[in-house]
N, C-alpha and C positions, 0 to 999 in steps of 0.2 A: 544945236548941231551935235552929232555924235562924236565921241572920242576919235581923233584922227588915226590912232594906231590900232584900233580894235578891229578884229576880223569879225564883222557883224554877222556874216553868213554862218560862221562857226557857232556863234552864240544862238542864232536862230535855230540851227539844227539841234543844238544841245537842248534848248528849251522845248522844242517840239518832241524830242525823244523823252525828256522828263515828263511831259504831259501825257504822252502815249503810255509810259510806264504806269502812271497814276490811273489812267483809264482802264488798263488791264487789271490792276489790283482791285479797282472798284467793281469790275465785272465779276470777280470771284469772291470778293470780301463782303458783299452786301448781305448774304444769307446769315452771317454770324451776328448781324445786328438785329435780326428778327426778334419779335416779342417772344419771351420765354413762357412756356406752358405753365399755368398756375395750379393745375391739378396734381396735388402731392401723391395721389394714389397711383399715378402713372410713373412718376419719378420720385426718388427719395429726396428728403430735405437737403442733405449735403450736396447731392447732384444738382438740385435746383439752385442752391446758393452759388455753386460753381458756375452754372449756366448764366445766372444773373451777372456775376462778375465778368465772365467772358463777354457777355452782351455789352456791358458798360465799357469794357476795353475796346471792343469793336466799334462802338459809337464814337468814342474819343479818337480812335484812329481815322475813322471816316471824316470827322470834323477837321483833323489835321491835314488830311489829303485834300479836302475842299479848300482850305486856306492856301495850301501850297499851289493848288491848281489856279486859284485866283491870282496869286503872285506871279505865276508863269504867264498867265494871260495878260497881266499888266505889263510885264517885261516885253512880251511880243508886241503889244500896242505901242510901247516906247520905241521899239525898233522901227515899226511902221511910221511913227511920227518923227523919226530921226533924232530922238532925245535919249536913246539908250546909252548908258555909260555916263550920264550927267546926273549929279546929285540933285534931288528934287528940292532941296532946301537952299543951298548956296549956288547951285548951277555950275559948280566946278566939276572937272572930270573925276570920275571914280577910278581909282588905281586898277589897272587891268588884272593884277593878281587877286584883288578883292572880288572882281567880277568873275574870275576863273573859279574861285572858291564857291561863290553863290551868284549866279547870273540874275537872280531876282532882286538883288540888293538895291535899295532906293537911295541910300545915303553914302556920302564919302566917309572915310574913317573919322575925320575931324567932327563932322556933324553927328555921327553915330556915337562917338565918345562923349560929346556934349549932352546927348539925350540920356546917357547912362548915369550922369552926375545928378 
């Protein structure tokens, strides 16, 4: 059962907004991850190296956005299942301030601290 004092609708709206933000970024950021032209006669070596570095950074950003999107979808599924706000390990309530900081968090602070050790 979800945490009794959580405003679930607030978290649902926030998660949907975060997901929309990611989708908008994906729509504009995908061209940066395109394959770099290998013909050095068309672009200089330094420009090509810069383009390759930019491409690598764009791909890394794309992977981080994908992971964030998966975490958001998982949180939305927990809301639907009425388990949002519950630690997936110990099944205790996650503190509302922790959820306010990151609504996709899966663990209470005690379990998260235990994992860091």
